[in-house]
Backbone as JSON Lines, residues from 0, in Angstrom:
{"i":0,"aa":"M","n":[155.64,-190.1,30.52],"ca":[155.59,-190.29,29.07],"c":[157.07,-189.13,28.94]}
{"i":1,"aa":"T","n":[157.89,-189.84,28.62],"ca":[159.62,-188.92,28.58],"c":[160.0,-187.96,27.06]}
{"i":2,"aa":"G","n":[159.99,-186.94,27.16],"ca":[160.75,-187.12,26.13],"c":[161.7,-185.72,26.23]}
{"i":3,"aa":"I","n":[162.49,-185.71,24.96],"ca":[163.72,-184.68,25.25],"c":[163.51,-183.62,23.95]}
{"i":4,"aa":"V","n":[164.31,-182.79,24.31],"ca":[164.46,-181.88,22.96],"c":[165.94,-182.21,22.31]}
{"i":5,"aa":"W","n":[165.81,-182.33,20.87],"ca":[167.11,-182.56,20.07],"c":[167.35,-181.01,20.12]}
{"i":6,"aa":"P","n":[168.87,-180.53,20.37],"ca":[169.55,-179.42,20.44],"c":[169.73,-179.5,18.8]}
{"i":7,"aa":"L","n":[169.73,-177.76,18.41],"ca":[170.48,-177.53,17.02],"c":[171.56,-177.19,17.38]}
{"i":8,"aa":"D","n":[172.51,-177.2,16.74],"ca":[173.95,-177.08,16.64],"c":[174.13,-176.4,15.02]}
{"i":9,"aa":"G","n":[174.74,-175.31,15.65],"ca":[174.89,-174.12,14.26],"c":[173.53,-174.24,13.1]}
{"i":10,"aa":"G","n":[172.87,-174.38,13.76],"ca":[170.97,-174.92,12.88],"c":[170.81,-175.83,12.37]}
{"i":11,"aa":"R","n":[171.89,-176.81,12.77],"ca":[171.22,-178.27,12.6],"c":[171.14,-178.93,13.88]}
{"i":12,"aa":"P","n":[170.34,-180.56,13.56],"ca":[169.44,-181.07,14.56],"c":[170.4,-182.27,15.04]}
{"i":13,"aa":"V","n":[171.04,-181.93,16.28],"ca":[171.66,-183.11,16.78],"c":[171.01,-183.95,17.87]}
{"i":14,"aa":"M","n":[171.63,-185.05,18.54],"ca":[171.22,-185.93,19.5],"c":[172.83,-186.77,20.16]}
{"i":15,"aa":"E","n":[172.21,-186.57,21.3],"ca":[173.1,-187.47,22.37],"c":[173.02,-188.48,22.57]}
{"i":16,"aa":"L","n":[174.35,-189.8,22.65],"ca":[173.85,-190.83,22.64],"c":[174.81,-190.99,23.74]}
{"i":17,"aa":"V","n":[174.98,-192.53,24.47],"ca":[175.88,-192.66,25.2],"c":[176.53,-194.19,24.99]}
{"i":18,"aa":"L","n":[177.8,-194.29,24.63],"ca":[178.22,-195.52,24.78],"c":[179.31,-196.02,25.38]}
{"i":19,"aa":"I","n":[179.59,-196.77,26.3],"ca":[180.29,-197.44,27.13],"c":[181.68,-197.87,26.25]}
{"i":20,"aa":"I","n":[182.81,-197.58,27.44],"ca":[184.23,-198.21,26.84],"c":[184.34,-199.28,27.63]}
{"i":21,"aa":"E","n":[184.6,-200.27,26.89],"ca":[184.8,-201.87,27.34],"c":[185.63,-202.12,28.6]}
{"i":22,"aa":"Q","n":[186.63,-201.9,28.3],"ca":[187.6,-201.9,29.65],"c":[187.84,-201.0,30.45]}
{"i":23,"aa":"T","n":[187.02,-199.96,31.02],"ca":[186.99,-199.44,31.97],"c":[185.26,-198.98,32.45]}
{"i":24,"aa":"L","n":[184.43,-199.68,31.4],"ca":[182.92,-199.16,31.77],"c":[182.67,-197.94,31.75]}
{"i":25,"aa":"Q","n":[183.56,-196.93,31.51],"ca":[183.2,-195.47,31.6],"c":[182.03,-194.87,30.26]}
{"i":26,"aa":"R","n":[181.11,-194.11,30.84],"ca":[180.12,-193.89,29.99],"c":[180.73,-192.43,29.24]}
{"i":27,"aa":"V","n":[180.64,-192.67,28.21],"ca":[180.65,-191.62,26.94],"c":[179.89,-190.48,26.33]}
{"i":28,"aa":"T","n":[179.89,-189.64,26.26],"ca":[178.75,-189.17,25.36],"c":[178.82,-188.57,24.15]}
{"i":29,"aa":"R","n":[178.12,-188.99,23.26],"ca":[178.77,-188.8,21.99],"c":[177.86,-187.59,20.93]}
{"i":30,"aa":"K","n":[177.8,-186.7,20.37],"ca":[176.57,-185.51,19.94],"c":[177.02,-186.07,18.3]}
{"i":31,"aa":"L","n":[175.66,-186.39,17.97],"ca":[175.66,-187.16,16.51],"c":[174.82,-186.14,15.32]}
{"i":32,"aa":"L","n":[174.81,-185.95,14.4],"ca":[173.92,-185.18,13.51],"c":[172.93,-186.42,13.26]}
{"i":33,"aa":"A","n":[172.1,-185.49,13.38],"ca":[170.37,-186.33,13.01],"c":[170.34,-186.07,11.72]}
{"i":34,"aa":"D","n":[170.56,-186.96,10.53],"ca":[170.44,-186.86,9.61],"c":[169.27,-188.01,8.92]}
{"i":35,"aa":"T","n":[168.11,-187.77,8.6],"ca":[167.01,-188.54,7.9],"c":[167.53,-188.4,6.67]}
{"i":36,"aa":"G","n":[167.81,-187.96,5.99],"ca":[168.59,-188.19,4.79],"c":[169.85,-189.34,4.22]}
{"i":37,"aa":"A","n":[170.68,-189.52,5.62],"ca":[171.5,-190.52,5.62],"c":[171.08,-191.95,5.82]}
{"i":38,"aa":"G","n":[171.09,-192.67,4.34],"ca":[170.48,-194.44,4.71],"c":[168.62,-194.15,4.62]}
{"i":39,"aa":"S","n":[168.62,-195.67,4.43],"ca":[167.08,-195.58,4.16],"c":[166.55,-196.26,5.71]}
{"i":40,"aa":"L","n":[165.49,-196.73,5.2],"ca":[164.63,-197.7,6.34],"c":[165.41,-198.89,6.37]}
{"i":41,"aa":"Q","n":[165.37,-199.57,5.25],"ca":[166.25,-200.84,5.1],"c":[167.59,-200.93,5.12]}
{"i":42,"aa":"A","n":[168.35,-199.69,5.35],"ca":[169.68,-199.92,5.39],"c":[170.57,-200.83,6.28]}
{"i":43,"aa":"P","n":[171.35,-201.44,6.25],"ca":[171.75,-202.51,6.83],"c":[172.37,-201.45,8.33]}
{"i":44,"aa":"F","n":[172.48,-200.68,8.37],"ca":[173.26,-199.85,9.78],"c":[172.35,-199.03,10.26]}
{"i":45,"aa":"H","n":[172.26,-198.18,11.56],"ca":[171.52,-197.41,11.95],"c":[172.23,-195.89,12.26]}
{"i":46,"aa":"L","n":[173.73,-196.29,12.57],"ca":[174.74,-195.29,13.05],"c":[175.88,-195.1,12.26]}
{"i":47,"aa":"L","n":[176.68,-193.62,11.94],"ca":[178.08,-193.75,11.38],"c":[178.79,-193.48,12.63]}
{"i":48,"aa":"L","n":[179.72,-193.97,12.91],"ca":[180.54,-193.55,14.25],"c":[182.09,-193.58,13.74]}
{"i":49,"aa":"D","n":[182.77,-192.39,14.46],"ca":[184.27,-192.89,14.6],"c":[184.32,-194.66,14.82]}
{"i":50,"aa":"E","n":[185.44,-195.2,13.6],"ca":[185.96,-196.69,13.98],"c":[186.68,-196.77,15.33]}
{"i":51,"aa":"D","n":[187.24,-196.19,15.67],"ca":[187.55,-195.76,16.93],"c":[186.81,-196.28,18.63]}
{"i":52,"aa":"D","n":[185.64,-195.57,17.83],"ca":[184.68,-195.64,19.33],"c":[184.12,-197.13,19.09]}
{"i":53,"aa":"C","n":[183.75,-197.44,17.84],"ca":[183.35,-198.76,17.88],"c":[183.86,-200.03,18.3]}
{"i":54,"aa":"L","n":[185.76,-199.51,18.4],"ca":[186.45,-200.8,18.84],"c":[186.71,-200.24,20.45]}
{"i":55,"aa":"L","n":[186.73,-199.35,20.81],"ca":[186.83,-198.61,22.43],"c":[185.56,-199.64,22.96]}
{"i":56,"aa":"C","n":[184.74,-199.38,22.13],"ca":[183.29,-199.91,22.81],"c":[182.84,-201.44,23.04]}
{"i":57,"aa":"G","n":[183.4,-202.13,22.22],"ca":[183.62,-203.05,22.22],"c":[182.57,-203.98,21.24]}
{"i":58,"aa":"G","n":[182.44,-203.28,19.8],"ca":[181.91,-203.3,19.03],"c":[182.54,-204.45,18.47]}
{"i":59,"aa":"T","n":[181.74,-205.47,17.97],"ca":[181.63,-206.71,17.35],"c":[181.46,-206.72,15.76]}
{"i":60,"aa":"P","n":[182.49,-206.96,14.95],"ca":[182.31,-206.5,13.54],"c":[181.4,-207.72,13.13]}
{"i":61,"aa":"S","n":[180.73,-207.07,12.3],"ca":[179.39,-207.54,11.66],"c":[179.59,-207.69,9.77]}
{"i":62,"aa":"H","n":[179.67,-207.15,9.22],"ca":[179.59,-207.07,7.86],"c":[180.28,-205.94,7.24]}
{"i":63,"aa":"S","n":[180.43,-206.15,5.58],"ca":[180.92,-204.84,5.41],"c":[179.68,-204.05,4.75]}
{"i":64,"aa":"V","n":[179.92,-202.84,4.47],"ca":[178.61,-201.7,4.23],"c":[179.41,-200.66,2.85]}
{"i":65,"aa":"S","n":[178.64,-201.08,1.99],"ca":[179.18,-200.03,0.59],"c":[178.43,-198.32,1.49]}
{"i":66,"aa":"L","n":[179.06,-197.38,1.18],"ca":[178.3,-196.15,1.33],"c":[178.89,-195.34,0.44]}
{"i":67,"aa":"G","n":[177.87,-194.01,0.16],"ca":[178.09,-193.47,-0.91],"c":[177.36,-192.17,-0.52]}
{"i":68,"aa":"G","n":[178.01,-190.82,-0.92],"ca":[177.9,-189.69,-0.31],"c":[178.85,-188.83,0.46]}
{"i":69,"aa":"A","n":[178.94,-188.61,1.81],"ca":[179.85,-187.74,2.54],"c":[180.89,-188.92,2.5]}
{"i":70,"aa":"Y","n":[180.36,-190.22,2.85],"ca":[181.64,-191.38,2.89],"c":[181.49,-192.23,1.52]}
{"i":71,"aa":"T","n":[182.44,-192.47,1.07],"ca":[182.27,-193.36,0.06],"c":[183.4,-194.47,0.21]}
{"i":72,"aa":"G","n":[182.84,-195.4,-0.33],"ca":[183.28,-196.94,-0.18],"c":[183.0,-197.84,0.48]}
{"i":73,"aa":"S","n":[183.72,-199.13,1.07],"ca":[183.37,-200.15,1.98],"c":[183.48,-200.27,3.15]}
{"i":74,"aa":"F","n":[182.96,-200.3,4.3],"ca":[183.28,-200.0,5.37],"c":[182.81,-201.11,6.43]}
{"i":75,"aa":"L","n":[183.65,-201.03,7.74],"ca":[182.75,-202.49,8.48],"c":[181.82,-201.85,9.22]}
{"i":76,"aa":"S","n":[181.06,-202.49,9.76],"ca":[179.63,-202.53,10.47],"c":[179.88,-203.17,11.69]}
{"i":77,"aa":"Y","n":[179.66,-202.39,13.18],"ca":[180.17,-203.32,14.15],"c":[179.12,-203.32,14.98]}
{"i":78,"aa":"S","n":[178.42,-204.34,15.81],"ca":[177.37,-204.49,16.39],"c":[177.78,-203.69,17.74]}
{"i":79,"aa":"I","n":[177.32,-202.5,18.39],"ca":[177.49,-201.99,19.12],"c":[176.48,-201.41,20.57]}
{"i":80,"aa":"D","n":[176.72,-201.3,21.51],"ca":[175.51,-200.98,22.57],"c":[175.28,-199.59,22.63]}
{"i":81,"aa":"V","n":[174.0,-199.13,22.56],"ca":[173.99,-197.74,22.73],"c":[172.78,-197.34,23.35]}
{"i":82,"aa":"E","n":[173.05,-195.75,24.35],"ca":[171.83,-195.44,25.36],"c":[171.68,-193.93,24.9]}
{"i":83,"aa":"I","n":[170.25,-194.07,25.06],"ca":[169.54,-192.59,25.49],"c":[169.3,-192.62,26.81]}
{"i":84,"aa":"P","n":[169.98,-191.99,27.77],"ca":[169.07,-192.35,29.47],"c":[168.13,-191.55,29.6]}
{"i":85,"aa":"A","n":[167.94,-190.28,28.85],"ca":[166.69,-189.69,28.68],"c":[165.62,-189.91,28.24]}
{"i":86,"aa":"L","n":[165.73,-190.98,27.31],"ca":[164.03,-192.02,27.14],"c":[163.88,-192.98,27.65]}
{"i":87,"aa":"G","n":[165.33,-193.53,28.35],"ca":[165.24,-194.82,28.83],"c":[165.33,-195.8,27.93]}
{"i":88,"aa":"F","n":[166.14,-195.21,26.8],"ca":[166.85,-196.16,25.62],"c":[167.96,-197.14,25.66]}
{"i":89,"aa":"A","n":[167.79,-198.19,25.11],"ca":[169.41,-199.36,25.49],"c":[168.8,-200.12,24.37]}
{"i":90,"aa":"D","n":[170.01,-200.2,23.42],"ca":[169.7,-201.04,22.25],"c":[171.2,-201.91,21.88]}
{"i":91,"aa":"N","n":[171.26,-202.9,21.32],"ca":[172.49,-203.2,20.27],"c":[172.14,-202.91,18.69]}
{"i":92,"aa":"L","n":[172.9,-202.23,18.5],"ca":[172.42,-201.39,16.69],"c":[173.91,-201.47,16.1]}
{"i":93,"aa":"H","n":[173.38,-201.95,14.82],"ca":[174.77,-201.43,13.83],"c":[175.46,-200.29,13.63]}
{"i":94,"aa":"A","n":[176.48,-199.72,13.65],"ca":[177.56,-198.8,13.4],"c":[177.98,-199.01,12.1]}
{"i":95,"aa":"V","n":[178.36,-198.22,11.78],"ca":[179.49,-198.42,10.08],"c":[180.84,-197.38,10.98]}
{"i":96,"aa":"G","n":[181.73,-197.71,11.27],"ca":[182.92,-197.55,11.74],"c":[183.52,-196.1,10.18]}
{"i":97,"aa":"I","n":[184.14,-195.18,10.8],"ca":[184.36,-194.42,9.87],"c":[185.47,-193.69,10.49]}
{"i":98,"aa":"S","n":[186.64,-193.02,9.56],"ca":[187.68,-192.76,9.98],"c":[187.73,-191.37,10.39]}
{"i":99,"aa":"G","n":[187.44,-190.85,11.62],"ca":[187.49,-189.92,11.84],"c":[185.66,-188.87,12.37]}
{"i":100,"aa":"P","n":[185.68,-187.74,13.18],"ca":[184.52,-187.39,13.28],"c":[183.77,-186.76,12.12]}
{"i":101,"aa":"V","n":[183.13,-186.38,11.85],"ca":[182.2,-185.68,11.02],"c":[181.76,-184.4,11.34]}
{"i":102,"aa":"G","n":[183.3,-183.75,10.77],"ca":[183.15,-181.96,11.38],"c":[183.15,-181.96,12.87]}
{"i":103,"aa":"V","n":[182.36,-180.87,13.41],"ca":[182.06,-180.87,14.49],"c":[181.36,-181.86,15.56]}
{"i":104,"aa":"F","n":[181.0,-182.93,14.7],"ca":[179.9,-184.19,15.42],"c":[181.07,-185.28,15.47]}
{"i":105,"aa":"D","n":[180.4,-185.91,16.25],"ca":[181.39,-187.25,16.84],"c":[180.48,-188.63,15.51]}
{"i":106,"aa":"G","n":[179.54,-188.16,14.78],"ca":[179.34,-189.2,13.89],"c":[177.81,-189.02,13.49]}
{"i":107,"aa":"I","n":[176.98,-189.81,12.47],"ca":[175.52,-189.17,12.47],"c":[174.43,-190.26,12.73]}
{"i":108,"aa":"A","n":[173.58,-189.87,13.21],"ca":[172.49,-190.51,13.47],"c":[171.68,-190.69,11.94]}
{"i":109,"aa":"C","n":[171.28,-192.14,11.37],"ca":[170.77,-192.19,10.27],"c":[169.18,-192.48,10.27]}
{"i":110,"aa":"F","n":[168.72,-192.24,9.04],"ca":[167.05,-192.39,9.32],"c":[166.63,-193.66,9.79]}
{"i":111,"aa":"R","n":[167.71,-195.12,9.93],"ca":[166.96,-195.86,10.25],"c":[166.79,-195.89,11.78]}
{"i":112,"aa":"F","n":[167.71,-195.36,12.13],"ca":[167.65,-195.18,13.77],"c":[166.92,-194.19,14.26]}
{"i":113,"aa":"L","n":[166.56,-193.09,13.47],"ca":[165.89,-191.47,13.97],"c":[163.94,-192.31,13.75]}
{"i":114,"aa":"N","n":[164.11,-192.77,12.67],"ca":[162.68,-193.62,12.54],"c":[162.1,-194.36,13.48]}
{"i":115,"aa":"R","n":[163.11,-194.48,14.63],"ca":[162.46,-195.4,15.73],"c":[161.68,-194.06,16.81]}
{"i":116,"aa":"F","n":[162.0,-192.89,16.85],"ca":[161.89,-192.12,17.8],"c":[160.96,-190.77,16.8]}
{"i":117,"aa":"T","n":[159.79,-190.58,17.84],"ca":[159.31,-189.22,17.22],"c":[159.9,-188.09,17.1]}
{"i":118,"aa":"Y","n":[160.42,-187.12,16.61],"ca":[160.92,-186.13,16.11],"c":[160.44,-185.26,15.5]}
{"i":119,"aa":"G","n":[160.79,-184.05,15.55],"ca":[160.97,-182.71,14.98],"c":[161.99,-182.15,15.8]}
{"i":120,"aa":"N","n":[161.82,-181.38,16.81],"ca":[162.52,-181.05,17.58],"c":[162.86,-181.6,19.15]}
{"i":121,"aa":"F","n":[161.97,-182.43,18.99],"ca":[162.08,-183.49,20.29],"c":[161.8,-184.85,20.08]}
{"i":122,"aa":"G","n":[162.23,-185.93,21.4],"ca":[162.64,-186.91,20.95],"c":[161.85,-187.54,21.66]}
{"i":123,"aa":"V","n":[161.05,-188.56,22.03],"ca":[160.05,-190.02,22.2],"c":[160.44,-191.09,21.87]}
{"i":124,"aa":"C","n":[160.72,-192.56,22.52],"ca":[160.86,-193.43,22.55],"c":[159.82,-194.2,21.64]}
{"i":125,"aa":"A","n":[159.82,-194.72,20.57],"ca":[158.81,-195.31,20.13],"c":[157.56,-196.34,20.47]}
{"i":126,"aa":"S","n":[158.68,-196.8,21.2],"ca":[157.3,-197.72,22.47],"c":[156.43,-197.02,23.23]}
{"i":127,"aa":"Q","n":[156.69,-195.27,23.15],"ca":[156.01,-194.63,23.74],"c":[154.97,-194.17,22.89]}
{"i":128,"aa":"K","n":[154.95,-194.21,21.57],"ca":[154.24,-193.18,20.52],"c":[153.05,-193.77,20.88]}
{"i":129,"aa":"S","n":[152.3,-194.55,21.05],"ca":[150.59,-195.14,21.32],"c":[150.45,-194.11,22.24]}
{"i":130,"aa":"V","n":[151.41,-194.06,23.58],"ca":[150.61,-193.27,24.63],"c":[150.35,-191.78,24.37]}
{"i":131,"aa":"I","n":[151.27,-191.49,23.24],"ca":[151.02,-189.67,22.65],"c":[149.54,-189.63,22.05]}
{"i":132,"aa":"S","n":[149.25,-190.41,21.28],"ca":[148.14,-190.63,20.34],"c":[146.68,-190.41,21.33]}
């Protein structure tokens, strides 16, 4: 059973995920703020990422999303491949393209995404939750 520690940055939980740049196939790591208060379980998105990352990684424009809070307005959602190698996680998810990083972070991992994992200050793939019980 694989588990990883979600590190803290400035006292805030962060997670790292990997994106693949479409033209070079280079893997790039992005540090996201893990924010269970961002979005809901039914939100039409999993992540907030820099729009440039969405485009560089071959994100396919999907639909427009209205946000409130830290980012207010209408933004494009992209279908994008995301990996967390330490958990053996790889999936195509919806990421809202925002302008620029979120402070010192490269984006936000929202509740819908985080809910896939058992977390606290650790992460285990949801598909492995039954193994833990």
